[in-house]
ROKETI-250029 format. One record per residue: residue number from 1; residue in three letters; x, y, z of N, C-alpha, C in turn. Coordinates in steps of 0.05 Angstrom, whole numbers, plus 5000, padded with zeros to 4 digits. Layout:
ROKETI-250029
rec seq NUM; type Ala; n.c1 X; n.c2 Y; n.c3 Z; ca.c1 X; ca.c2 Y; ca.c3 Z; c.c1 X; c.c2 Y; c.c3 Z
...
end
This chain:
ROKETI-250029
rec seq 1; type Met; n.c1 4987; n.c2 8028; n.c3 1733; ca.c1 4979; ca.c2 8019; ca.c3 1756; c.c1 4983; c.c2 7989; c.c3 1764
rec seq 2; type Lys; n.c1 4992; n.c2 7977; n.c3 1784; ca.c1 4991; ca.c2 7947; ca.c3 1788; c.c1 4966; c.c2 7938; c.c3 1791
rec seq 3; type Asp; n.c1 4970; n.c2 7910; n.c3 1786; ca.c1 4945; ca.c2 7897; ca.c3 1787; c.c1 4940; c.c2 7892; c.c3 1823
rec seq 4; type Val; n.c1 4917; n.c2 7891; n.c3 1831; ca.c1 4902; ca.c2 7887; ca.c3 1857; c.c1 4909; c.c2 7849; c.c3 1857
rec seq 5; type Arg; n.c1 4920; n.c2 7844; n.c3 1878; ca.c1 4922; ca.c2 7815; ca.c3 1884; c.c1 4899; c.c2 7816; c.c3 1903
rec seq 6; type Ile; n.c1 4887; n.c2 7788; n.c3 1899; ca.c1 4859; ca.c2 7777; ca.c3 1914; c.c1 4872; c.c2 7763; c.c3 1934
rec seq 7; type Ile; n.c1 4857; n.c2 7764; n.c3 1958; ca.c1 4867; ca.c2 7747; ca.c3 1979; c.c1 4838; c.c2 7737; c.c3 1990
rec seq 8; type Lys; n.c1 4836; n.c2 7713; n.c3 1986; ca.c1 4805; ca.c2 7704; ca.c3 2003; c.c1 4813; c.c2 7692; c.c3 2034
rec seq 9; type Arg; n.c1 4792; n.c2 7701; n.c3 2044; ca.c1 4789; ca.c2 7699; ca.c3 2073; c.c1 4769; c.c2 7674; c.c3 2080
rec seq 10; type Tyr; n.c1 4772; n.c2 7649; n.c3 2087; ca.c1 4757; ca.c2 7632; ca.c3 2096; c.c1 4751; c.c2 7629; c.c3 2112
rec seq 11; type Gln; n.c1 4727; n.c2 7611; n.c3 2125; ca.c1 4715; ca.c2 7616; ca.c3 2149; c.c1 4734; c.c2 7605; c.c3 2176
rec seq 12; type Asn; n.c1 4752; n.c2 7589; n.c3 2158; ca.c1 4773; ca.c2 7576; ca.c3 2179; c.c1 4796; c.c2 7596; c.c3 2192
rec seq 13; type Arg; n.c1 4788; n.c2 7615; n.c3 2176; ca.c1 4811; ca.c2 7645; ca.c3 2179; c.c1 4830; c.c2 7641; c.c3 2159
rec seq 14; type Lys; n.c1 4831; n.c2 7619; n.c3 2139; ca.c1 4856; ca.c2 7619; ca.c3 2130; c.c1 4860; c.c2 7636; c.c3 2105
rec seq 15; type Leu; n.c1 4883; n.c2 7651; n.c3 2102; ca.c1 4873; ca.c2 7673; ca.c3 2079; c.c1 4891; c.c2 7656; c.c3 2051
rec seq 16; type Tyr; n.c1 4874; n.c2 7661; n.c3 2027; ca.c1 4888; ca.c2 7648; ca.c3 2002; c.c1 4893; c.c2 7677; c.c3 1985
rec seq 17; type Asp; n.c1 4922; n.c2 7665; n.c3 1973; ca.c1 4932; ca.c2 7687; ca.c3 1953; c.c1 4923; c.c2 7678; c.c3 1926
rec seq 18; type Thr; n.c1 4900; n.c2 7688; n.c3 1912; ca.c1 4893; ca.c2 7677; ca.c3 1883; c.c1 4914; c.c2 7677; c.c3 1865
rec seq 19; type Phe; n.c1 4933; n.c2 7695; n.c3 1873; ca.c1 4952; ca.c2 7702; ca.c3 1847; c.c1 4972; c.c2 7680; c.c3 1849
rec seq 20; type Gln; n.c1 4984; n.c2 7671; n.c3 1875; ca.c1 5000; ca.c2 7649; ca.c3 1882; c.c1 4990; c.c2 7623; c.c3 1883
rec seq 21; type Ser; n.c1 4966; n.c2 7624; n.c3 1882; ca.c1 4954; ca.c2 7600; ca.c3 1885; c.c1 4954; c.c2 7582; c.c3 1907
rec seq 22; type Cys; n.c1 4959; n.c2 7598; n.c3 1932; ca.c1 4967; ca.c2 7582; ca.c3 1961; c.c1 4959; c.c2 7601; c.c3 1986
rec seq 23; type Tyr; n.c1 4959; n.c2 7586; n.c3 2008; ca.c1 4955; ca.c2 7598; ca.c3 2032; c.c1 4975; c.c2 7622; c.c3 2040
rec seq 24; type Val; n.c1 4972; n.c2 7642; n.c3 2051; ca.c1 4987; ca.c2 7660; ca.c3 2059; c.c1 4985; c.c2 7672; c.c3 2089
rec seq 25; type Thr; n.c1 5005; n.c2 7675; n.c3 2105; ca.c1 5006; ca.c2 7688; ca.c3 2130; c.c1 5003; c.c2 7715; c.c3 2130
rec seq 26; type Leu; n.c1 4992; n.c2 7729; n.c3 2152; ca.c1 4993; ca.c2 7757; ca.c3 2153; c.c1 5024; c.c2 7768; c.c3 2147
rec seq 27; type Glu; n.c1 5043; n.c2 7750; n.c3 2164; ca.c1 5066; ca.c2 7764; ca.c3 2154; c.c1 5074; c.c2 7764; c.c3 2119
rec seq 28; type Glu; n.c1 5064; n.c2 7748; n.c3 2111; ca.c1 5071; ca.c2 7744; ca.c3 2078; c.c1 5051; c.c2 7772; c.c3 2064
rec seq 29; type Ile; n.c1 5033; n.c2 7775; n.c3 2077; ca.c1 5009; ca.c2 7792; ca.c3 2061; c.c1 5030; c.c2 7815; c.c3 2071
rec seq 30; type Ala; n.c1 5038; n.c2 7818; n.c3 2095; ca.c1 5055; ca.c2 7843; ca.c3 2097; c.c1 5072; c.c2 7847; c.c3 2080
rec seq 31; type Gln; n.c1 5085; n.c2 7822; n.c3 2069; ca.c1 5115; ca.c2 7827; ca.c3 2049; c.c1 5102; c.c2 7836; c.c3 2024
rec seq 32; type Ile; n.c1 5082; n.c2 7828; n.c3 2025; ca.c1 5070; ca.c2 7831; ca.c3 1994; c.c1 5069; c.c2 7863; c.c3 1990
rec seq 33; type Ile; n.c1 5057; n.c2 7865; n.c3 2012; ca.c1 5051; ca.c2 7905; ca.c3 2011; c.c1 5074; c.c2 7919; c.c3 2007
rec seq 34; type Arg; n.c1 5095; n.c2 7900; n.c3 2024; ca.c1 5121; ca.c2 7926; ca.c3 2026; c.c1 5129; c.c2 7922; c.c3 1999
rec seq 35; type Glu; n.c1 5127; n.c2 7907; n.c3 1983; ca.c1 5137; ca.c2 7908; ca.c3 1956; c.c1 5128; c.c2 7918; c.c3 1937
rec seq 36; type Gly; n.c1 5107; n.c2 7933; n.c3 1950; ca.c1 5088; ca.c2 7955; ca.c3 1933; c.c1 5068; c.c2 7940; c.c3 1916
rec seq 37; type His; n.c1 5057; n.c2 7918; n.c3 1918; ca.c1 5033; ca.c2 7904; ca.c3 1910; c.c1 5005; c.c2 7921; c.c3 1924
rec seq 38; type Glu; n.c1 4991; n.c2 7921; n.c3 1909; ca.c1 4967; ca.c2 7923; ca.c3 1922; c.c1 4946; c.c2 7900; c.c3 1927
rec seq 39; type Ile; n.c1 4929; n.c2 7907; n.c3 1953; ca.c1 4916; ca.c2 7876; ca.c3 1953; c.c1 4886; c.c2 7882; c.c3 1964
rec seq 40; type Gln; n.c1 4868; n.c2 7867; n.c3 1959; ca.c1 4843; ca.c2 7870; ca.c3 1969; c.c1 4839; c.c2 7840; c.c3 1980
rec seq 41; type Val; n.c1 4824; n.c2 7841; n.c3 2001; ca.c1 4821; ca.c2 7821; ca.c3 2019; c.c1 4791; c.c2 7813; c.c3 2019
rec seq 42; type Ile; n.c1 4779; n.c2 7792; n.c3 2007; ca.c1 4747; ca.c2 7784; ca.c3 2010; c.c1 4743; c.c2 7759; c.c3 2029
rec seq 43; type Asp; n.c1 4725; n.c2 7767; n.c3 2047; ca.c1 4713; ca.c2 7743; ca.c3 2056; c.c1 4694; c.c2 7728; c.c3 2039
rec seq 44; type Asn; n.c1 4706; n.c2 7701; n.c3 2036; ca.c1 4694; ca.c2 7688; ca.c3 2014; c.c1 4667; c.c2 7675; c.c3 2014
rec seq 45; type Lys; n.c1 4649; n.c2 7677; n.c3 2046; ca.c1 4632; ca.c2 7664; ca.c3 2045; c.c1 4607; c.c2 7692; c.c3 2036
rec seq 46; type Ser; n.c1 4614; n.c2 7713; n.c3 2053; ca.c1 4597; ca.c2 7737; ca.c3 2049; c.c1 4609; c.c2 7758; c.c3 2019
rec seq 47; type Lys; n.c1 4624; n.c2 7751; n.c3 2012; ca.c1 4636; ca.c2 7772; ca.c3 1992; c.c1 4646; c.c2 7796; c.c3 1999
rec seq 48; type Asn; n.c1 4646; n.c2 7805; n.c3 2026; ca.c1 4647; ca.c2 7830; ca.c3 2039; c.c1 4681; c.c2 7837; c.c3 2030
rec seq 49; type Asp; n.c1 4688; n.c2 7859; n.c3 2029; ca.c1 4714; ca.c2 7869; ca.c3 2024; c.c1 4728; c.c2 7880; c.c3 2057
rec seq 50; type Ile; n.c1 4742; n.c2 7863; n.c3 2061; ca.c1 4758; ca.c2 7861; ca.c3 2092; c.c1 4788; c.c2 7871; c.c3 2090
rec seq 51; type Thr; n.c1 4796; n.c2 7884; n.c3 2071; ca.c1 4813; ca.c2 7892; ca.c3 2068; c.c1 4822; c.c2 7914; c.c3 2091
rec seq 52; type Tyr; n.c1 4810; n.c2 7930; n.c3 2101; ca.c1 4822; ca.c2 7952; ca.c3 2116; c.c1 4820; c.c2 7928; c.c3 2152
rec seq 53; type Met; n.c1 4802; n.c2 7920; n.c3 2153; ca.c1 4803; ca.c2 7902; ca.c3 2178; c.c1 4828; c.c2 7881; c.c3 2175
rec seq 54; type Thr; n.c1 4838; n.c2 7870; n.c3 2157; ca.c1 4860; ca.c2 7849; ca.c3 2159; c.c1 4881; c.c2 7870; c.c3 2155
rec seq 55; type Gln; n.c1 4883; n.c2 7890; n.c3 2146; ca.c1 4912; ca.c2 7908; ca.c3 2147; c.c1 4913; c.c2 7920; c.c3 2185
rec seq 56; type Ile; n.c1 4888; n.c2 7922; n.c3 2196; ca.c1 4891; ca.c2 7931; ca.c3 2220; c.c1 4902; c.c2 7904; c.c3 2237
rec seq 57; type Gln; n.c1 4892; n.c2 7885; n.c3 2225; ca.c1 4900; ca.c2 7863; ca.c3 2241; c.c1 4932; c.c2 7856; c.c3 2240
rec seq 58; type Leu; n.c1 4939; n.c2 7857; n.c3 2214; ca.c1 4970; ca.c2 7858; ca.c3 2206; c.c1 4983; c.c2 7874; c.c3 2223
rec seq 59; type Leu; n.c1 4978; n.c2 7902; n.c3 2229; ca.c1 4994; ca.c2 7920; ca.c3 2241; c.c1 4996; c.c2 7909; c.c3 2271
rec seq 60; type Phe; n.c1 4970; n.c2 7902; n.c3 2284; ca.c1 4973; ca.c2 7896; ca.c3 2310; c.c1 4999; c.c2 7869; c.c3 2316
rec seq 61; type Asp; n.c1 4991; n.c2 7850; n.c3 2296; ca.c1 5008; ca.c2 7826; ca.c3 2290; c.c1 5037; c.c2 7840; c.c3 2296
rec seq 62; type Gln; n.c1 5042; n.c2 7861; n.c3 2277; ca.c1 5067; ca.c2 7872; ca.c3 2275; c.c1 5075; c.c2 7885; c.c3 2305
rec seq 63; type Glu; n.c1 5060; n.c2 7891; n.c3 2313; ca.c1 5067; ca.c2 7909; ca.c3 2339; c.c1 5065; c.c2 7889; c.c3 2362
rec seq 64; type Arg; n.c1 5051; n.c2 7874; n.c3 2362; ca.c1 5061; ca.c2 7849; ca.c3 2381; c.c1 5088; c.c2 7839; c.c3 2380
rec seq 65; type Lys; n.c1 5097; n.c2 7825; n.c3 2355; ca.c1 5124; ca.c2 7821; ca.c3 2352; c.c1 5148; c.c2 7837; c.c3 2352
rec seq 66; type Ser; n.c1 5140; n.c2 7864; n.c3 2359; ca.c1 5165; ca.c2 7879; ca.c3 2364; c.c1 5177; c.c2 7881; c.c3 2385
rec seq 67; type Leu; n.c1 5203; n.c2 7885; n.c3 2377; ca.c1 5224; ca.c2 7884; ca.c3 2401; c.c1 5224; c.c2 7911; c.c3 2412
rec seq 68; type Lys; n.c1 5216; n.c2 7931; n.c3 2400; ca.c1 5222; ca.c2 7956; ca.c3 2408; c.c1 5196; c.c2 7958; c.c3 2428
rec seq 69; type Pro; n.c1 5196; n.c2 7978; n.c3 2455; ca.c1 5177; ca.c2 7984; ca.c3 2463; c.c1 5158; c.c2 8004; c.c3 2451
rec seq 70; type Gly; n.c1 5136; n.c2 7994; n.c3 2450; ca.c1 5110; ca.c2 8016; ca.c3 2441; c.c1 5112; c.c2 8042; c.c3 2458
rec seq 71; type Asn; n.c1 5098; n.c2 8064; n.c3 2442; ca.c1 5101; ca.c2 8085; ca.c3 2444; c.c1 5073; c.c2 8099; c.c3 2460
rec seq 72; type Thr; n.c1 5071; n.c2 8094; n.c3 2486; ca.c1 5036; ca.c2 8089; ca.c3 2498; c.c1 5025; c.c2 8126; c.c3 2491
rec seq 73; type Glu; n.c1 5041; n.c2 8142; n.c3 2499; ca.c1 5041; ca.c2 8177; ca.c3 2493; c.c1 5025; c.c2 8178; c.c3 2469
rec seq 74; type Leu; n.c1 5038; n.c2 8165; n.c3 2447; ca.c1 5024; ca.c2 8169; ca.c3 2412; c.c1 4994; c.c2 8161; c.c3 2419
rec seq 75; type Leu; n.c1 4995; n.c2 8128; n.c3 2428; ca.c1 4969; ca.c2 8112; ca.c3 2424; c.c1 4949; c.c2 8134; c.c3 2443
rec seq 76; type Lys; n.c1 4958; n.c2 8147; n.c3 2460; ca.c1 4941; ca.c2 8167; ca.c3 2481; c.c1 4926; c.c2 8187; c.c3 2462
rec seq 77; type Arg; n.c1 4945; n.c2 8201; n.c3 2453; ca.c1 4933; ca.c2 8221; ca.c3 2423; c.c1 4923; c.c2 8212; c.c3 2406
rec seq 78; type Val; n.c1 4929; n.c2 8188; n.c3 2396; ca.c1 4904; ca.c2 8174; ca.c3 2379; c.c1 4884; c.c2 8173; c.c3 2388
rec seq 79; type Ile; n.c1 4884; n.c2 8163; n.c3 2419; ca.c1 4856; ca.c2 8151; ca.c3 2426; c.c1 4840; c.c2 8174; c.c3 2428
rec seq 80; type Arg; n.c1 4854; n.c2 8204; n.c3 2444; ca.c1 4841; ca.c2 8229; ca.c3 2451; c.c1 4837; c.c2 8243; c.c3 2426
rec seq 81; type Ser; n.c1 4843; n.c2 8235; n.c3 2401; ca.c1 4840; ca.c2 8256; ca.c3 2383; c.c1 4811; c.c2 8250; c.c3 2372
rec seq 82; type Glu; n.c1 4800; n.c2 8269; n.c3 2353; ca.c1 4776; ca.c2 8272; ca.c3 2350; c.c1 4758; c.c2 8247; c.c3 2340
rec seq 83; type Glu; n.c1 4772; n.c2 8231; n.c3 2317; ca.c1 4756; ca.c2 8209; ca.c3 2314; c.c1 4764; c.c2 8187; c.c3 2327
rec seq 84; type Gly; n.c1 4788; n.c2 8189; n.c3 2343; ca.c1 4797; ca.c2 8168; ca.c3 2364; c.c1 4810; c.c2 8139; c.c3 2344
rec seq 85; type Thr; n.c1 4808; n.c2 8145; n.c3 2327; ca.c1 4824; ca.c2 8118; ca.c3 2302; c.c1 4850; c.c2 8129; c.c3 2294
rec seq 86; type Leu; n.c1 4869; n.c2 8102; n.c3 2294; ca.c1 4893; ca.c2 8112; ca.c3 2277; c.c1 4892; c.c2 8130; c.c3 2250
rec seq 87; type Thr; n.c1 4870; n.c2 8117; n.c3 2237; ca.c1 4876; ca.c2 8128; ca.c3 2207; c.c1 4863; c.c2 8160; c.c3 2209
rec seq 88; type Gly; n.c1 4849; n.c2 8166; n.c3 2227; ca.c1 4830; ca.c2 8190; ca.c3 2231; c.c1 4851; c.c2 8209; c.c3 2237
rec seq 89; type Tyr; n.c1 4876; n.c2 8200; n.c3 2260; ca.c1 4892; ca.c2 8217; ca.c3 2276; c.c1 4916; c.c2 8222; c.c3 2247
rec seq 90; type Ile; n.c1 4925; n.c2 8198; n.c3 2237; ca.c1 4943; ca.c2 8210; ca.c3 2214; c.c1 4928; c.c2 8224; c.c3 2195
rec seq 91; type Gly; n.c1 4909; n.c2 8226; n.c3 2187; ca.c1 4893; ca.c2 8240; ca.c3 2170; c.c1 4897; c.c2 8263; c.c3 2176
rec seq 92; type Gly; n.c1 4882; n.c2 8276; n.c3 2200; ca.c1 4885; ca.c2 8295; ca.c3 2212; c.c1 4911; c.c2 8309; c.c3 2217
rec seq 93; type Leu; n.c1 4934; n.c2 8292; n.c3 2214; ca.c1 4958; ca.c2 8304; ca.c3 2215; c.c1 4967; c.c2 8309; c.c3 2183
rec seq 94; type Glu; n.c1 4958; n.c2 8294; n.c3 2167; ca.c1 4965; ca.c2 8297; ca.c3 2132; c.c1 4950; c.c2 8329; c.c3 2130
rec seq 95; type Ser; n.c1 4930; n.c2 8334; n.c3 2140; ca.c1 4914; ca.c2 8354; ca.c3 2132; c.c1 4929; c.c2 8380; c.c3 2144
rec seq 96; type Lys; n.c1 4929; n.c2 8378; n.c3 2176; ca.c1 4943; ca.c2 8398; ca.c3 2187; c.c1 4969; c.c2 8415; c.c3 2176
rec seq 97; type Leu; n.c1 4991; n.c2 8385; n.c3 2170; ca.c1 5020; ca.c2 8394; ca.c3 2158; c.c1 5015; c.c2 8391; c.c3 2127
rec seq 98; type Asn; n.c1 4993; n.c2 8389; n.c3 2115; ca.c1 4989; ca.c2 8393; ca.c3 2088; c.c1 5010; c.c2 8372; c.c3 2071
rec seq 99; type Leu; n.c1 5004; n.c2 8350; n.c3 2077; ca.c1 5027; ca.c2 8324; ca.c3 2069; c.c1 5011; c.c2 8297; c.c3 2064
rec seq 100; type Thr; n.c1 5021; n.c2 8285; n.c3 2050; ca.c1 5004; ca.c2 8259; ca.c3 2041; c.c1 5031; c.c2 8239; c.c3 2045
rec seq 101; type Phe; n.c1 5016; n.c2 8216; n.c3 2052; ca.c1 5035; ca.c2 8199; ca.c3 2056; c.c1 5040; c.c2 8173; c.c3 2041
rec seq 102; type Glu; n.c1 5025; n.c2 8183; n.c3 2020; ca.c1 5028; ca.c2 8157; ca.c3 1995; c.c1 5048; c.c2 8176; c.c3 1974
rec seq 103; type Met; n.c1 5065; n.c2 8153; n.c3 1966; ca.c1 5090; ca.c2 8162; ca.c3 1956; c.c1 5094; c.c2 8140; c.c3 1928
rec seq 104; type Pro; n.c1 5106; n.c2 8148; n.c3 1912; ca.c1 5109; ca.c2 8129; ca.c3 1891; c.c1 5135; c.c2 8113; c.c3 1903
rec seq 105; type Ala; n.c1 5133; n.c2 8088; n.c3 1894; ca.c1 5155; ca.c2 8064; ca.c3 1898; c.c1 5174; c.c2 8073; c.c3 1897
rec seq 106; type Ala; n.c1 5190; n.c2 8091; n.c3 1876; ca.c1 5218; ca.c2 8101; ca.c3 1877; c.c1 5224; c.c2 8121; c.c3 1908
rec seq 107; type Ala; n.c1 5203; n.c2 8124; n.c3 1919; ca.c1 5210; ca.c2 8146; ca.c3 1942; c.c1 5209; c.c2 8127; c.c3 1967
rec seq 108; type Val; n.c1 5205; n.c2 8095; n.c3 1966; ca.c1 5200; ca.c2 8078; ca.c3 1992; c.c1 5217; c.c2 8085; c.c3 2012
rec seq 109; type Met; n.c1 5245; n.c2 8090; n.c3 2004; ca.c1 5266; ca.c2 8096; ca.c3 2027; c.c1 5259; c.c2 8124; c.c3 2042
rec seq 110; type Ala; n.c1 5254; n.c2 8145; n.c3 2028; ca.c1 5244; ca.c2 8170; ca.c3 2040; c.c1 5220; c.c2 8162; c.c3 2061
rec seq 111; type Glu; n.c1 5206; n.c2 8146; n.c3 2056; ca.c1 5179; ca.c2 8138; ca.c3 2074; c.c1 5183; c.c2 8130; c.c3 2100
rec seq 112; type Asp; n.c1 5207; n.c2 8118; n.c3 2103; ca.c1 5217; ca.c2 8110; ca.c3 2133; c.c1 5219; c.c2 8127; c.c3 2146
rec seq 113; type Phe; n.c1 5229; n.c2 8152; n.c3 2135; ca.c1 5242; ca.c2 8177; ca.c3 2149; c.c1 5214; c.c2 8192; c.c3 2164
rec seq 114; type Lys; n.c1 5190; n.c2 8193; n.c3 2148; ca.c1 5169; ca.c2 8208; ca.c3 2156; c.c1 5156; c.c2 8201; c.c3 2180
rec seq 115; type Pro; n.c1 5152; n.c2 8175; n.c3 2189; ca.c1 5146; ca.c2 8170; ca.c3 2220; c.c1 5161; c.c2 8184; c.c3 2236
rec seq 116; type Ala; n.c1 5185; n.c2 8186; n.c3 2236; ca.c1 5201; ca.c2 8201; ca.c3 2257; c.c1 5206; c.c2 8227; c.c3 2257
rec seq 117; type Phe; n.c1 5206; n.c2 8236; n.c3 2231; ca.c1 5191; ca.c2 8270; ca.c3 2226; c.c1 5172; c.c2 8273; c.c3 2238
rec seq 118; type Val; n.c1 5149; n.c2 8270; n.c3 2238; ca.c1 5115; ca.c2 8269; ca.c3 2244; c.c1 5116; c.c2 8273; c.c3 2268
rec seq 119; type Ala; n.c1 5132; n.c2 8248; n.c3 2282; ca.c1 5135; ca.c2 8252; ca.c3 2315; c.c1 5145; c.c2 8274; c.c3 2325
rec seq 120; type Gly; n.c1 5170; n.c2 8281; n.c3 2317; ca.c1 5186; ca.c2 8297; ca.c3 2321; c.c1 5176; c.c2 8332; c.c3 2325
rec seq 121; type Leu; n.c1 5152; n.c2 8325; n.c3 2299; ca.c1 5142; ca.c2 8357; ca.c3 2297; c.c1 5124; c.c2 8362; c.c3 2313
rec seq 122; type Asn; n.c1 5107; n.c2 8333; n.c3 2321; ca.c1 5088; ca.c2 8333; ca.c3 2333; c.c1 5096; c.c2 8344; c.c3 2366
rec seq 123; type Ser; n.c1 5117; n.c2 8332; n.c3 2367; ca.c1 5131; ca.c2 8333; ca.c3 2400; c.c1 5136; c.c2 8368; c.c3 2400
rec seq 124; type Ser; n.c1 5147; n.c2 8375; n.c3 2370; ca.c1 5152; ca.c2 8406; ca.c3 2382; c.c1 5130; c.c2 8417; c.c3 2380
rec seq 125; type Met; n.c1 5109; n.c2 8409; n.c3 2363; ca.c1 5084; ca.c2 8429; ca.c3 2366; c.c1 5077; c.c2 8430; c.c3 2395
rec seq 126; type Glu; n.c1 5075; n.c2 8405; n.c3 2410; ca.c1 5064; ca.c2 8408; ca.c3 2435; c.c1 5082; c.c2 8426; c.c3 2453
rec seq 127; type Asn; n.c1 5105; n.c2 8418; n.c3 2453; ca.c1 5128; ca.c2 8439; ca.c3 2468; c.c1 5123; c.c2 8468; c.c3 2463
rec seq 128; type Ser; n.c1 5116; n.c2 8469; n.c3 2442; ca.c1 5115; ca.c2 8502; ca.c3 2430; c.c1 5088; c.c2 8508; c.c3 2450
rec seq 129; type Thr; n.c1 5069; n.c2 8493; n.c3 2449; ca.c1 5041; ca.c2 8505; ca.c3 2464; c.c1 5047; c.c2 8505; c.c3 2483
rec seq 130; type Thr; n.c1 5058; n.c2 8482; n.c3 2502; ca.c1 5061; ca.c2 8492; ca.c3 2525; c.c1 5080; c.c2 8514; c.c3 2544
rec seq 131; type Leu; n.c1 5095; n.c2 8520; n.c3 2519; ca.c1 5115; ca.c2 8543; ca.c3 2531; c.c1 5100; c.c2 8575; c.c3 2534
rec seq 132; type Asn; n.c1 5080; n.c2 8573; n.c3 2516; ca.c1 5064; ca.c2 8600; ca.c3 2509; c.c1 5045; c.c2 8609; c.c3 2533
end
């Protein structure tokens, strides 16, 4: 298992990668994750683990910068789901489909096809229930 890279978040909102000994942006953290590294983001003052919130912020930033139009129907399904959260919605899909989205690094390319597969499967399931 790879070592966890510690990122410290300072009060001025700057993110400091203790592995590289330099400040990093959200985009650089995204690249670190894409490369297969594990990260942990720690608030420097409170020492709280803020990894989840940082990754949510990172996803929001990626969506905001995307040139592709967003899927508002998907977002409505997430909001209307039992938990009303993205992670809750995906967790529900995983359990319903008996899948896991965590894959070894060797299968990273196959992971790129899963969102399209799940979206198509979900759409198919919705269409089949409306036809009955």
